[in-house]
C-alpha positions as CSV (number, residue, x, y, z in Angstrom):
1,X,76.1,66.6,98.4
2,X,77.1,69.6,96.3
3,X,80.6,68.3,95.6
4,X,79.2,64.8,94.8
5,X,76.8,66.3,92.2
6,X,79.6,68.5,90.7
7,X,82.0,65.5,90.6
8,X,79.4,63.4,88.8
9,X,78.8,66.1,86.3
10,X,82.5,66.4,85.6
11,X,82.7,62.6,85.0
12,X,79.8,62.8,82.6
13,X,81.3,65.7,80.8
14,X,84.5,63.8,80.2
15,X,82.6,60.7,79.1
16,X,80.7,62.9,76.6
17,X,84.0,64.2,75.4
18,X,85.2,60.6,74.6
19,X,82.2,60.2,72.3
20,X,83.1,63.3,70.2
21,X,84.1,61.8,66.9
22,X,85.0,65.2,65.5
23,X,88.0,65.6,67.7
24,X,91.5,64.9,66.3
25,X,92.9,61.4,66.9
26,X,95.5,62.6,69.3
27,X,93.0,64.4,71.4
28,X,90.6,61.4,71.4
29,X,93.4,59.2,72.7
30,X,94.3,61.8,75.4
31,X,90.6,62.2,76.5
32,X,90.3,58.4,76.9
33,X,93.4,58.3,79.0
34,X,92.0,61.1,81.3
35,X,88.6,59.5,81.5
36,X,90.2,56.2,82.6
37,X,92.1,58.1,85.3
38,X,88.9,59.7,86.5
39,X,87.2,56.3,86.6
40,X,90.1,54.9,88.8
41,X,89.7,57.8,91.2
42,X,85.9,57.4,91.1
43,X,86.1,53.7,91.9
44,X,88.4,54.3,94.9
45,X,86.1,57.1,96.2
46,X,82.9,55.1,95.8
47,X,84.4,52.1,97.6
48,X,85.5,54.1,100.7
49,X,82.3,56.2,100.8
50,X,80.3,52.9,100.7
51,X,82.4,51.4,103.5
52,X,81.7,54.4,105.7
53,X,78.0,54.5,104.8
54,X,77.7,50.8,105.7
55,X,79.3,51.6,109.0
56,X,77.0,54.5,109.7
57,X,73.9,52.4,108.8
58,X,75.0,49.6,111.1
59,X,75.4,51.5,114.3
60,X,71.6,52.0,114.9
61,X,68.8,49.6,115.4
62,X,65.7,49.9,113.3
63,X,64.1,53.1,114.6
64,X,60.5,53.4,115.8
65,X,59.9,56.1,113.3
66,X,61.1,56.1,109.7
67,X,64.8,57.0,109.8
68,X,66.7,55.4,107.0
69,X,70.4,55.0,106.3
70,X,71.6,58.4,107.7
71,X,72.3,59.6,104.2
72,X,71.5,63.1,105.4
73,X,72.2,64.7,108.8
74,X,69.5,63.7,111.3
75,X,68.0,66.2,113.7
76,X,68.2,65.7,117.4
77,X,64.5,65.1,117.6
78,X,65.1,61.5,116.5
79,X,67.5,60.7,119.3
80,X,64.8,59.5,121.6
81,X,63.4,57.2,118.9
82,X,66.6,55.5,117.7
83,X,68.5,53.1,119.9
84,X,72.3,52.7,119.7
85,X,73.3,49.2,118.7
86,X,76.4,48.8,120.9
87,X,77.2,45.4,119.4
88,X,77.5,47.1,116.0
89,X,79.8,49.9,117.2
90,X,83.1,49.7,115.4
91,X,85.9,48.3,117.4
92,X,89.2,50.1,118.0
93,X,90.8,47.8,115.4
94,X,88.1,48.7,112.9
95,X,88.6,52.4,113.6
96,X,92.4,52.0,113.1
97,X,91.7,50.3,109.7
98,X,89.4,53.2,108.7
99,X,92.2,55.7,109.4
100,X,94.6,53.5,107.4
101,X,92.0,53.2,104.5
102,X,91.7,57.0,104.4
103,X,95.4,57.4,104.1
104,X,95.6,54.7,101.4
105,X,92.8,56.4,99.5
106,X,94.5,59.9,99.9
107,X,97.8,58.5,98.4
108,X,96.0,56.6,95.7
109,X,94.0,59.6,94.3
110,X,97.0,61.9,94.5
111,X,99.0,59.3,92.5
112,X,96.3,59.1,89.9
113,X,96.1,62.9,89.6
114,X,99.9,63.4,89.4
115,X,100.5,60.6,86.9
116,X,97.6,61.7,84.6
117,X,99.7,64.8,83.7
118,X,101.2,64.7,80.2
119,X,105.0,64.5,80.3
120,X,107.4,66.2,77.8
121,X,109.8,63.2,77.9
122,X,109.2,59.5,78.9
123,X,112.5,59.7,80.8
124,X,111.1,62.4,83.1
125,X,107.7,61.1,84.3
126,X,105.7,62.6,87.1
127,X,105.4,60.3,90.1
128,X,104.1,60.2,93.7
129,X,106.4,59.1,96.5
130,X,105.4,60.2,99.9
131,X,107.4,60.0,103.1
132,X,105.6,59.6,106.4
133,X,104.0,62.8,107.5
134,X,105.8,64.1,110.6
135,X,103.7,65.3,113.6
136,X,102.4,68.9,113.4
137,X,100.6,71.2,115.8
138,X,99.1,73.9,113.6
139,X,97.6,74.4,110.1
140,X,100.8,76.1,109.0
141,X,102.9,73.3,110.5
142,X,100.7,70.7,108.7
143,X,101.2,72.4,105.4
144,X,105.0,72.5,105.9
145,X,105.2,68.9,107.0
146,X,103.1,67.8,103.9
147,X,105.4,69.7,101.6
148,X,108.3,67.9,103.2
149,X,106.5,64.6,102.8
150,X,106.0,65.3,99.1
151,X,109.6,66.3,98.5
152,X,110.5,62.9,97.0
153,X,107.7,63.2,94.4
154,X,107.9,64.8,91.0
155,X,104.8,66.9,90.5
156,X,103.8,69.2,87.6
157,X,103.7,72.8,88.8
158,X,100.1,73.1,87.6
159,X,99.1,70.3,90.0
160,X,101.1,71.1,93.1
161,X,98.5,73.3,94.7
162,X,95.7,70.7,94.1
163,X,97.8,67.8,95.4
164,X,98.7,69.8,98.5
165,X,95.0,70.7,99.1
166,X,93.9,67.1,98.8
167,X,96.7,66.0,101.2
168,X,95.5,68.7,103.7
169,X,91.9,67.6,103.5
170,X,92.6,64.0,104.1
171,X,95.5,64.3,106.6
172,X,95.0,64.5,110.3
173,X,97.0,63.5,113.4
174,X,96.0,60.0,114.5
175,X,94.8,61.4,117.8
176,X,92.5,63.7,115.9
177,X,91.0,60.9,113.8
178,X,90.6,58.8,117.0
179,X,88.8,61.7,118.7
180,X,86.5,62.1,115.7
181,X,85.7,58.4,115.6
182,X,85.2,57.9,119.3
183,X,81.6,57.0,119.9
184,X,81.3,57.7,123.6
185,X,78.0,55.9,123.4
186,X,76.7,58.7,121.2
187,X,75.5,57.4,117.8
188,X,74.7,60.9,116.6
189,X,78.3,62.2,117.1
190,X,79.8,59.1,115.5
191,X,77.4,59.2,112.6
192,X,78.1,62.9,112.0
193,X,81.9,62.2,112.2
194,X,81.6,59.5,109.6
195,X,79.5,61.8,107.4
196,X,82.1,64.5,107.7
197,X,84.8,62.1,106.5
198,X,82.6,61.1,103.6
199,X,82.3,64.8,102.6
200,X,86.0,65.1,102.7
201,X,86.3,62.2,100.4
202,X,83.8,63.7,98.0
203,X,85.6,67.0,98.0
204,X,88.9,65.3,97.2
205,X,87.2,63.4,94.4
206,X,85.8,66.7,93.0
207,X,89.3,68.3,93.1
208,X,90.9,65.4,91.3
209,X,88.2,65.6,88.6
210,X,88.5,69.4,88.3
211,X,92.3,69.2,87.7
212,X,92.0,66.3,85.3
213,X,89.3,68.1,83.3
214,X,91.5,71.2,83.0
215,X,94.1,69.1,81.2
216,X,92.1,69.5,78.0
217,X,90.2,72.7,78.8
218,X,87.0,70.9,79.7
219,X,85.1,72.9,82.3
220,X,88.3,74.7,82.9
221,X,86.8,77.3,85.2
222,X,88.5,80.4,83.8
223,X,86.4,83.5,83.8
224,X,87.7,85.9,81.1
225,X,86.0,88.9,79.6
226,X,88.9,90.4,77.5
227,X,91.5,89.1,75.1
228,X,94.3,91.5,74.2
229,X,97.4,91.2,72.1
230,X,100.8,91.5,73.7
231,X,104.0,92.0,71.7
232,X,107.3,90.9,73.3
233,X,110.7,91.5,71.8
234,X,113.6,93.9,71.5
235,X,112.9,97.6,71.0
236,X,116.4,98.4,69.7
237,X,118.1,97.5,66.4
238,X,120.9,98.4,64.1
239,X,120.5,99.2,60.4
240,X,120.1,95.9,58.3
241,X,119.5,93.8,61.5
242,X,117.0,90.9,61.3
243,X,115.0,90.7,64.4
244,X,112.2,88.5,65.7
245,X,109.5,89.2,68.2
246,X,106.6,87.3,69.7
247,X,102.9,88.2,69.7
248,X,100.6,86.6,72.3
249,X,96.9,86.7,73.1
250,X,96.4,87.5,76.8
251,X,93.0,86.7,78.4
252,X,91.9,88.5,81.6
253,X,88.8,89.6,83.5
254,X,88.4,93.3,83.4
255,X,86.1,93.3,86.4
256,X,88.0,90.9,88.6
257,X,91.7,90.7,87.7
258,X,92.6,86.9,87.6
259,X,96.2,87.6,88.7
260,X,95.4,87.4,92.3
261,X,99.0,87.0,93.5
262,X,102.5,87.5,92.1
263,X,105.4,85.7,93.8
264,X,108.9,86.8,93.1
265,X,111.3,83.9,93.3
266,X,114.6,85.5,92.2
267,X,115.4,89.2,91.7
268,X,113.0,92.0,90.8
269,X,110.3,93.8,92.6
270,X,106.6,93.5,92.0
271,X,105.0,96.9,91.3
272,X,101.3,96.4,90.3
273,X,98.9,94.3,88.2
274,X,96.3,95.8,85.9
275,X,94.5,94.7,82.7
276,X,96.0,91.2,82.9
277,X,99.6,92.5,83.1
278,X,101.9,92.5,86.1
279,X,104.7,95.2,86.2
280,X,108.0,94.0,87.6
281,X,110.9,96.3,88.3
282,X,114.6,95.2,88.4
283,X,117.8,97.1,89.0
284,X,120.4,96.1,86.4
285,X,123.9,95.4,87.6
286,X,127.1,96.8,86.2
287,X,127.8,93.8,84.0
288,X,127.0,90.2,83.2
289,X,123.5,88.7,83.0
290,X,120.7,88.5,85.4
291,X,117.6,86.2,85.5
292,X,114.4,87.2,87.1
293,X,112.0,84.5,88.1
294,X,108.5,84.4,89.6
295,X,105.1,82.9,89.6
296,X,101.7,84.3,88.6
297,X,98.9,82.8,90.6
298,X,95.3,83.0,89.4
299,X,92.1,81.8,91.1
300,X,89.6,79.8,89.0
301,X,85.8,80.2,89.3
302,X,85.7,77.1,91.5
303,X,88.2,78.6,94.0
304,X,91.2,76.5,93.1
305,X,94.5,78.2,92.3
306,X,96.8,77.7,89.4
307,X,100.5,78.6,89.4
308,X,102.3,79.8,86.3
309,X,106.1,80.0,86.7
310,X,108.0,82.5,84.5
311,X,111.5,83.7,84.0
312,X,113.2,86.5,82.1
313,X,116.9,87.0,81.3
314,X,118.6,90.4,80.9
315,X,122.1,90.7,79.5
316,X,123.9,93.8,80.5
317,X,125.5,95.5,77.4
318,X,128.5,97.7,77.9
319,X,127.8,101.2,76.6
320,X,129.8,102.1,73.5
């Protein structure tokens, strides 16, 4: 229920944001776009959760004691008071359709999330094109196969982790789904399996809402305690040179450094992270130009990760 409530609150927050008449026109237009994306994801989630809830409610006859629609886990003490309605048990065909509906839902909300990202050029839109997920035998193998399945998609770097997480939550081998949804004349096990799937759906919905909210900084989840200036530019100059340099504001948490991970993609060696800054060391070659690339990874308050790619070019100058 926690993710359901949090998701509802995020939807309400975005709706409130659409009513803020003090926002610039451009922001109002963007907020309405994002709210519509959230409503699409919400409609898909509500429909599938309702379908599963109807299925859960239909597998038992009216109990002798008051047990309603299994909206909460039911303790085993009720098992002697509730009869299994074998005629209402989902058929294998219906279970196959449930598995298919889960996959359709997974692809639909990933598409909504990916396409809600603002693009720098209409000619380079973000899109979701998934290949069939190959079989896997471990969690690591599952992640690898999902990455391969997403290789035909164009996904913003900020959204990649979230999309992959949603895919992992709602992807299982068919045999695993079939095992979960096998009743074996035990209505409690079947009901709990359906409830577990509903919780997966609500978590995926919450993740989509979280990422969409972060598009405009609404409930972004960052947890900063310090803001410090950073100056970036050359430290050498000749007489009468005109130089430019950049000044940035860097926000970080002095008690829990937000840079939880630094990934080196090309060249350079990561040394340490402190006070919101990561120190990278690189050995300069004899001549030419080198480019160092990497990703900073920070964890938000809600546990989600955000990836921030960076690059730095160094031109080797011959000594005079």
